C-alpha positions in Angstrom: 50.4 -29.8 52.3 52.8 -29.2 55.1 51.1 -31.9 57.1 51.4 -34.5 54.4 54.3 -36.5 55.9 52.7 -36.5 59.4 49.3 -37.4 58.0 50.6 -40.4 56.1 52.6 -41.5 59.1 49.3 -41.4 61.1 47.7 -43.6 58.5 50.6 -46.0 58.7 50.2 -46.3 62.5 46.5 -47.1 62.1 44.7 -43.8 61.9 41.6 -44.3 59.8 39.0 -41.9 58.4 35.5 -42.6 59.9 34.5 -46.2 59.5 36.9 -46.9 56.7 39.5 -49.7 57.0 43.0 -49.1 58.0 45.0 -48.3 54.9 47.5 -50.8 53.5 51.1 -49.8 53.0 50.4 -49.9 49.2 47.6 -47.3 49.7 49.7 -45.2 52.0 52.4 -45.0 49.3 49.7 -43.9 46.7 48.5 -41.2 49.1 52.0 -40.1 49.7 52.7 -39.9 46.0 49.7 -37.7 45.2 48.7 -36.1 48.5 47.0 -33.1 46.8 44.9 -35.5 44.8 44.0 -37.4 47.9 42.9 -34.2 49.7 40.8 -33.3 46.7 39.1 -36.7 46.8 38.3 -36.7 50.5 36.9 -33.2 50.4 34.9 -33.7 47.2 31.3 -32.9 48.0 29.7 -33.9 44.7 28.0 -37.2 43.9 26.8 -40.1 45.9 28.1 -42.6 48.4 27.0 -46.2 48.9 25.9 -47.2 52.4 26.8 -50.6 53.9 23.2 -51.6 53.0 24.0 -51.0 49.4 21.7 -48.0 49.2 23.2 -45.0 47.2 22.6 -41.6 48.8 23.7 -38.1 47.8 26.6 -36.7 49.8 25.6 -34.1 52.4 27.6 -30.8 52.7 30.4 -31.2 55.2 33.7 -29.6 56.3 36.8 -31.4 57.3 39.1 -30.0 60.1 42.5 -31.2 61.3 43.9 -30.8 64.7 47.6 -30.3 64.4 50.5 -29.3 66.7 53.0 -27.4 64.5 53.6 -29.7 61.5 52.3 -32.8 63.3 48.9 -34.2 62.4 47.0 -35.2 65.6 43.5 -36.0 64.3 40.5 -34.8 62.3 36.9 -33.9 62.7 34.3 -34.1 60.0 31.2 -31.9 60.4 28.1 -32.6 58.4 26.2 -29.4 57.8 23.0 -31.3 57.1 21.7 -34.7 57.8 19.8 -37.1 55.6 17.5 -39.9 56.9 20.4 -42.4 57.3 22.6 -39.9 59.2 19.6 -39.0 61.5 19.7 -42.7 62.6 23.4 -43.5 62.4 26.3 -41.0 62.1 25.0 -37.6 63.2 26.8 -34.3 62.6 30.3 -35.0 63.9 32.8 -37.7 63.2 36.3 -37.5 64.7 39.4 -39.5 65.2 42.8 -39.2 66.8 45.9 -41.0 65.5 46.8 -44.0 67.7 50.1 -42.6 69.1 48.3 -39.5 70.4 45.3 -41.1 72.1 44.6 -41.0 75.8 46.0 -37.4 76.0 42.8 -35.4 75.9 42.9 -34.7 72.2 39.6 -36.4 71.5 37.9 -34.1 74.0 39.7 -31.1 72.5 38.7 -31.9 68.9 35.1 -32.6 69.8 34.9 -29.2 71.7 36.3 -27.4 68.7 33.9 -29.2 66.4 31.0 -28.2 68.6 32.1 -24.5 68.4 32.2 -24.8 64.6 28.7 -26.4 64.6 27.4 -23.4 66.5 29.2 -21.1 64.0 27.5 -22.9 61.2 24.1 -22.4 62.8 23.5 -26.1 63.7 21.3 -25.7 66.8 20.9 -29.3 67.8 24.0 -31.5 67.2 23.6 -35.2 66.9 
């Protein structure tokens, strides 16, 4: 919760989760108003997701990790613990992003390196 203000600021400057669209100011205000609810929603592992093709698939187990400097949110990495048929073709185990104001400073390399260490810790032998 201590990173809420910085996270929402990152959203406002254009940080986006995965392939999702950049959030509108209206959506940023909603997230800001219920940050704990937003965190619960983005880490919910139950249910299904709808792919761009329209196919509904069950969510795969994942973990979400943030790279922060003190109270400042820098970026995030999502690690999928298992892959389904779709993710074997598109997506893979790791997705990561850095907020626009912190790009081109080596943070992408750092968060990917940390995500690879976590993959090894999880027992993922071949990371896609």
